[in-house]
PAKOLFI-249362 format. One record per residue (C-alpha): residue in one letter; residue number from 1; x, y, z. Coordinates in Angstrom, 1 decimal, m for minus. Layout:
N
<r code="a" pos="NUM" px="X" py="Y" pz="Z"/>
...
END
This chain:
163
<r code="m" pos="1" px="0.0" py="m0.2" pz="m0.1"/>
<r code="r" pos="2" px="1.3" py="3.4" pz="m0.9"/>
<r code="c" pos="3" px="1.5" py="6.1" pz="1.6"/>
<r code="c" pos="4" px="m0.2" py="9.2" pz="0.5"/>
<r code="y" pos="5" px="1.1" py="11.8" pz="3.0"/>
<r code="l" pos="6" px="3.2" py="14.5" pz="2.6"/>
<r code="r" pos="7" px="5.4" py="15.6" pz="5.5"/>
<r code="i" pos="8" px="5.0" py="19.7" pz="6.0"/>
<r code="k" pos="9" px="7.9" py="21.4" pz="7.1"/>
<r code="k" pos="10" px="6.7" py="24.9" pz="7.0"/>
<r code="r" pos="11" px="3.7" py="27.0" pz="5.9"/>
<r code="y" pos="12" px="3.7" py="30.7" pz="5.2"/>
<r code="h" pos="13" px="2.1" py="33.8" pz="3.4"/>
<r code="l" pos="14" px="4.0" py="34.7" pz="0.2"/>
<r code="k" pos="15" px="5.6" py="38.2" pz="m0.1"/>
<r code="k" pos="16" px="4.6" py="40.3" pz="m3.0"/>
<r code="k" pos="17" px="7.7" py="40.3" pz="m4.7"/>
<r code="y" pos="18" px="8.0" py="36.6" pz="m4.8"/>
<r code="l" pos="19" px="4.4" py="36.3" pz="m5.9"/>
<r code="k" pos="20" px="5.2" py="38.6" pz="m8.6"/>
<r code="e" pos="21" px="8.2" py="36.4" pz="m9.9"/>
<r code="v" pos="22" px="6.1" py="33.3" pz="m9.7"/>
<r code="k" pos="23" px="3.2" py="35.0" pz="m11.7"/>
<r code="e" pos="24" px="5.9" py="35.8" pz="m14.5"/>
<r code="k" pos="25" px="7.5" py="32.1" pz="m14.8"/>
<r code="l" pos="26" px="4.0" py="30.6" pz="m14.9"/>
<r code="g" pos="27" px="3.3" py="32.2" pz="m18.0"/>
<r code="i" pos="28" px="m0.3" py="31.2" pz="m19.2"/>
<r code="y" pos="29" px="m1.1" py="29.8" pz="m15.9"/>
<r code="s" pos="30" px="m0.4" py="33.2" pz="m13.9"/>
<r code="d" pos="31" px="m4.2" py="33.4" pz="m13.5"/>
<r code="l" pos="32" px="m3.9" py="30.6" pz="m11.2"/>
<r code="l" pos="33" px="m2.7" py="33.2" pz="m8.5"/>
<r code="p" pos="34" px="m5.6" py="36.0" pz="m8.5"/>
<r code="d" pos="35" px="m5.7" py="38.9" pz="m6.4"/>
<r code="n" pos="36" px="m8.0" py="39.1" pz="m3.2"/>
<r code="v" pos="37" px="m7.0" py="35.1" pz="m2.2"/>
<r code="q" pos="38" px="m5.0" py="33.7" pz="0.4"/>
<r code="i" pos="39" px="m1.8" py="32.6" pz="m1.0"/>
<r code="e" pos="40" px="0.5" py="30.6" pz="1.1"/>
<r code="m" pos="41" px="3.8" py="28.6" pz="0.3"/>
<r code="l" pos="42" px="3.7" py="24.9" pz="1.7"/>
<r code="e" pos="43" px="7.4" py="23.5" pz="2.2"/>
<r code="t" pos="44" px="7.1" py="19.7" pz="2.1"/>
<r code="d" pos="45" px="9.6" py="16.9" pz="2.2"/>
<r code="v" pos="46" px="9.1" py="16.3" pz="m1.4"/>
<r code="e" pos="47" px="8.1" py="19.4" pz="m3.4"/>
<r code="d" pos="48" px="7.3" py="23.1" pz="m2.4"/>
<r code="l" pos="49" px="3.5" py="23.9" pz="m3.2"/>
<r code="i" pos="50" px="1.8" py="27.1" pz="m3.4"/>
<r code="l" pos="51" px="m1.9" py="26.9" pz="m2.0"/>
<r code="v" pos="52" px="m4.6" py="29.4" pz="m3.2"/>
<r code="d" pos="53" px="m7.2" py="29.4" pz="m0.8"/>
<r code="g" pos="54" px="m5.9" py="26.0" pz="0.8"/>
<r code="e" pos="55" px="m6.0" py="24.3" pz="m2.6"/>
<r code="p" pos="56" px="m2.3" py="22.9" pz="m4.1"/>
<r code="l" pos="57" px="m2.7" py="24.8" pz="m7.5"/>
<r code="i" pos="58" px="1.4" py="25.0" pz="m8.1"/>
<r code="m" pos="59" px="3.9" py="23.2" pz="m7.3"/>
<r code="v" pos="60" px="7.7" py="24.3" pz="m7.1"/>
<r code="l" pos="61" px="10.5" py="22.1" pz="m8.7"/>
<r code="d" pos="62" px="14.0" py="23.1" pz="m8.3"/>
<r code="g" pos="63" px="13.0" py="26.9" pz="m7.8"/>
<r code="i" pos="64" px="10.8" py="26.8" pz="m10.8"/>
<r code="p" pos="65" px="7.0" py="27.2" pz="m10.7"/>
<r code="y" pos="66" px="4.6" py="24.3" pz="m12.5"/>
<r code="p" pos="67" px="0.8" py="24.3" pz="m12.5"/>
<r code="a" pos="68" px="m0.5" py="21.1" pz="m10.3"/>
<r code="l" pos="69" px="m3.1" py="18.9" pz="m12.0"/>
<r code="k" pos="70" px="m5.9" py="20.8" pz="m9.7"/>
<r code="g" pos="71" px="m4.5" py="23.8" pz="m11.2"/>
<r code="v" pos="72" px="m4.8" py="22.7" pz="m14.7"/>
<r code="l" pos="73" px="m8.1" py="21.5" pz="m14.3"/>
<r code="q" pos="74" px="m9.2" py="25.0" pz="m13.2"/>
<r code="r" pos="75" px="m7.4" py="26.7" pz="m15.9"/>
<r code="f" pos="76" px="m6.9" py="24.1" pz="m19.0"/>
<r code="s" pos="77" px="m4.9" py="25.4" pz="m21.8"/>
<r code="e" pos="78" px="m5.1" py="24.4" pz="m25.2"/>
<r code="s" pos="79" px="m1.5" py="24.5" pz="m25.7"/>
<r code="h" pos="80" px="1.7" py="22.6" pz="m25.0"/>
<r code="y" pos="81" px="m0.7" py="19.4" pz="m24.6"/>
<r code="v" pos="82" px="0.0" py="15.7" pz="m25.2"/>
<r code="v" pos="83" px="m2.7" py="13.3" pz="m26.0"/>
<r code="v" pos="84" px="m2.3" py="9.6" pz="m25.1"/>
<r code="d" pos="85" px="m4.2" py="6.6" pz="m26.3"/>
<r code="r" pos="86" px="m6.3" py="4.4" pz="m23.9"/>
<r code="g" pos="87" px="m3.6" py="2.0" pz="m23.6"/>
<r code="a" pos="88" px="m1.2" py="4.5" pz="m21.8"/>
<r code="v" pos="89" px="m3.7" py="5.9" pz="m19.4"/>
<r code="k" pos="90" px="m3.1" py="3.4" pz="m16.9"/>
<r code="f" pos="91" px="0.8" py="3.5" pz="m16.8"/>
<r code="v" pos="92" px="0.8" py="7.3" pz="m16.9"/>
<r code="a" pos="93" px="m1.8" py="7.4" pz="m14.0"/>
<r code="n" pos="94" px="0.4" py="5.5" pz="m12.3"/>
<r code="g" pos="95" px="3.2" py="7.9" pz="m12.5"/>
<r code="a" pos="96" px="5.0" py="6.3" pz="m15.6"/>
<r code="d" pos="97" px="7.0" py="8.4" pz="m18.3"/>
<r code="v" pos="98" px="5.2" py="9.1" pz="m21.4"/>
<r code="m" pos="99" px="6.4" py="7.1" pz="m24.2"/>
<r code="s" pos="100" px="6.3" py="7.9" pz="m27.8"/>
<r code="p" pos="101" px="4.3" py="4.8" pz="m29.2"/>
<r code="g" pos="102" px="1.5" py="6.0" pz="m26.7"/>
<r code="i" pos="103" px="1.3" py="9.7" pz="m28.0"/>
<r code="v" pos="104" px="m1.7" py="10.1" pz="m30.6"/>
<r code="e" pos="105" px="m1.6" py="14.0" pz="m30.7"/>
<r code="a" pos="106" px="0.6" py="16.9" pz="m29.3"/>
<r code="d" pos="107" px="0.9" py="20.5" pz="m29.6"/>
<r code="p" pos="108" px="3.7" py="21.1" pz="m32.5"/>
<r code="q" pos="109" px="4.9" py="24.3" pz="m30.7"/>
<r code="i" pos="110" px="6.3" py="22.0" pz="m27.8"/>
<r code="k" pos="111" px="9.8" py="22.2" pz="m27.5"/>
<r code="e" pos="112" px="12.4" py="19.8" pz="m25.7"/>
<r code="g" pos="113" px="12.3" py="21.0" pz="m22.1"/>
<r code="d" pos="114" px="8.8" py="22.6" pz="m22.2"/>
<r code="v" pos="115" px="6.4" py="21.9" pz="m19.4"/>
<r code="v" pos="116" px="3.3" py="19.8" pz="m20.9"/>
<r code="i" pos="117" px="m0.2" py="18.6" pz="m19.8"/>
<r code="v" pos="118" px="m0.7" py="14.8" pz="m20.8"/>
<r code="i" pos="119" px="m4.4" py="14.0" pz="m21.2"/>
<r code="e" pos="120" px="m6.1" py="11.1" pz="m22.1"/>
<r code="e" pos="121" px="m7.8" py="10.6" pz="m25.7"/>
<r code="s" pos="122" px="m11.2" py="9.8" pz="m25.1"/>
<r code="h" pos="123" px="m12.6" py="12.5" pz="m22.4"/>
<r code="r" pos="124" px="m9.6" py="15.0" pz="m22.7"/>
<r code="k" pos="125" px="m8.9" py="14.8" pz="m19.1"/>
<r code="p" pos="126" px="m5.8" py="15.8" pz="m17.6"/>
<r code="l" pos="127" px="m3.5" py="12.8" pz="m16.3"/>
<r code="a" pos="128" px="0.1" py="14.4" pz="m15.6"/>
<r code="i" pos="129" px="1.9" py="17.1" pz="m15.9"/>
<r code="g" pos="130" px="5.5" py="16.5" pz="m17.4"/>
<r code="r" pos="131" px="8.5" py="17.9" pz="m19.3"/>
<r code="a" pos="132" px="9.1" py="17.4" pz="m22.7"/>
<r code="l" pos="133" px="12.1" py="15.2" pz="m23.7"/>
<r code="i" pos="134" px="11.7" py="15.9" pz="m27.3"/>
<r code="s" pos="135" px="9.6" py="18.1" pz="m29.5"/>
<r code="g" pos="136" px="6.0" py="17.6" pz="m29.9"/>
<r code="k" pos="137" px="6.3" py="16.9" pz="m33.8"/>
<r code="a" pos="138" px="9.0" py="14.2" pz="m32.7"/>
<r code="m" pos="139" px="6.7" py="13.0" pz="m30.2"/>
<r code="v" pos="140" px="3.9" py="12.1" pz="m32.8"/>
<r code="e" pos="141" px="6.3" py="10.8" pz="m35.5"/>
<r code="s" pos="142" px="8.4" py="8.7" pz="m33.2"/>
<r code="q" pos="143" px="7.7" py="5.2" pz="m32.5"/>
<r code="q" pos="144" px="10.3" py="4.4" pz="m29.9"/>
<r code="g" pos="145" px="11.6" py="5.8" pz="m26.6"/>
<r code="k" pos="146" px="10.6" py="8.3" pz="m23.9"/>
<r code="a" pos="147" px="8.8" py="11.5" pz="m25.0"/>
<r code="v" pos="148" px="7.7" py="13.3" pz="m21.8"/>
<r code="k" pos="149" px="9.2" py="12.7" pz="m18.0"/>
<r code="t" pos="150" px="6.5" py="12.7" pz="m15.5"/>
<r code="l" pos="151" px="6.7" py="15.2" pz="m12.7"/>
<r code="h" pos="152" px="3.2" py="14.9" pz="m11.2"/>
<r code="y" pos="153" px="0.1" py="12.5" pz="m12.0"/>
<r code="v" pos="154" px="m3.3" py="11.7" pz="m10.6"/>
<r code="g" pos="155" px="m3.0" py="10.0" pz="m7.7"/>
<r code="d" pos="156" px="0.4" py="11.0" pz="m6.4"/>
<r code="k" pos="157" px="0.9" py="12.9" pz="m3.4"/>
<r code="i" pos="158" px="0.2" py="16.5" pz="m4.6"/>
<r code="w" pos="159" px="m3.1" py="15.0" pz="m6.0"/>
<r code="s" pos="160" px="m4.3" py="13.6" pz="m2.9"/>
<r code="l" pos="161" px="m3.1" py="16.2" pz="m0.6"/>
<r code="e" pos="162" px="m5.6" py="17.8" pz="1.6"/>
<r code="v" pos="163" px="m4.7" py="20.9" pz="3.6"/>
END
């Protein structure tokens, strides 16, 4: 049985200066941090999280903010997405990296290193957040190898977090 608990080290309100930097780095997801809401940093034993009114909408990995799946569900963007077939869903939902043969569609604007949203084919629901290992065009054309390094997925500790 997997444990779904994060050990919280610190919890505090974000300073406006740091909040401005985070918004800039989030790009199209900057509206996950609206004005007039409670925004806190949650330092944990795994990743740091930014809570918006108590919900973990942003994760911070190596000092870089990324939208968490709960944030993506609130603000889904039709860019930087990778669509996987039904056969890949079970593996991605368990934290596996995304392999090229399982990809049926990808945003052609994706470049190596970009943050991408992995969605499933039939209902177009987000399954994971990852970092592109190859371009979007190469993801669709390639029939072997890893295409996306999974950073966060449905059912992991961040997804299961209740504050």
